[in-house]
C-alpha positions as CSV (number, residue, x, y, z in Angstrom):
1,M,0.0,-0.5,0.2
2,P,1.7,3.3,-0.9
3,P,1.9,5.7,2.1
4,T,0.1,8.9,0.8
5,T,-2.1,9.9,-2.1
6,A,-1.8,13.8,-1.9
7,S,-0.5,16.6,0.8
8,T,-1.2,19.7,1.3
9,S,0.1,22.5,4.2
10,S,-0.9,25.8,5.8
11,T,1.2,27.8,7.6
12,G,-0.9,30.6,9.1
13,G,-2.0,31.4,12.3
14,A,-1.3,29.3,15.8
15,F,0.5,26.2,13.9
16,H,2.1,24.9,10.8
17,S,-0.2,21.8,9.9
18,L,0.3,19.2,7.1
19,Y,-2.6,17.1,5.6
20,T,-2.1,14.2,4.1
21,Q,-4.4,11.0,2.7
22,D,-3.9,7.3,2.4
23,P,-5.5,5.5,-0.2
24,T,-8.1,4.4,1.6
25,G,-9.2,8.2,2.0
26,L,-8.2,8.3,6.1
27,V,-7.0,12.3,6.0
28,I,-4.0,13.1,8.5
29,E,-3.3,16.2,10.3
30,L,0.5,16.8,11.6
31,V,0.4,19.7,13.7
32,V,3.2,22.0,15.2
33,E,2.8,25.1,17.3
34,K,4.2,28.2,15.0
35,Y,4.9,30.2,18.9
36,D,6.8,29.3,21.6
37,F,5.1,30.4,24.8
38,P,5.0,28.5,28.3
39,A,2.9,25.8,28.3
40,E,0.7,26.7,31.7
41,R,-0.4,30.0,29.4
42,R,-1.6,28.2,26.3
43,G,-5.3,28.4,27.0
44,E,-4.8,31.8,27.5
45,V,-3.1,32.8,24.7
46,L,-5.3,31.0,22.4
47,A,-8.5,32.1,23.8
48,L,-7.0,36.1,23.6
49,A,-6.1,35.1,19.9
50,H,-9.5,33.8,19.3
51,E,-11.0,36.8,20.8
52,K,-9.1,38.9,18.3
53,R,-10.3,36.7,15.4
54,V,-13.9,37.5,16.5
55,E,-13.4,41.3,16.9
56,D,-11.7,41.0,13.7
57,G,-14.3,38.7,11.8
58,S,-11.8,36.6,10.3
59,G,-12.8,33.3,9.8
60,F,-9.5,31.7,11.6
61,V,-7.0,32.6,14.0
62,D,-4.2,33.9,11.8
63,D,-0.6,35.1,12.5
64,E,-1.5,38.6,13.1
65,H,-4.2,37.7,16.2
66,M,-1.6,35.3,17.6
67,Q,1.2,38.1,17.4
68,A,-1.2,40.7,19.2
69,A,-2.1,38.1,21.8
70,L,1.3,37.0,22.7
71,E,2.3,41.0,22.8
72,E,-0.5,41.7,24.9
73,L,0.4,39.2,27.2
74,G,4.1,39.9,27.7
75,L,5.3,36.9,25.8
76,N,7.4,36.7,22.8
77,P,5.3,37.5,19.4
78,E,8.0,36.0,16.9
79,P,7.1,32.7,15.3
80,R,9.8,30.0,16.7
81,F,10.7,29.0,12.9
82,E,9.6,29.9,9.5
83,G,10.1,28.0,6.4
84,D,9.9,28.5,2.7
85,A,9.4,25.4,1.5
86,P,6.6,24.7,-1.1
87,T,3.3,23.8,-0.5
88,G,0.2,22.3,-1.9
89,A,-1.1,18.9,-3.3
90,G,1.5,17.0,-5.3
91,V,4.4,18.8,-3.5
């Protein structure tokens, strides 16, 4: 059985995500957090980022919401790593 049939990725918002689908149709999402902040503040950070997303009328939490939340809470707003790898199905 081949390992995957398609893949896409997403780099906006709170996470870097990779989606893949196996030959049986099962979709798998692999996720890594994009920002580094203390685990005990995770709920606080994500709740504030969500609040900023709602105020903005956006459909999902984006980098601007995460960075604004982190800054407001006195945490480092810089992503822990950035990549420039190609994305999309068939890559």
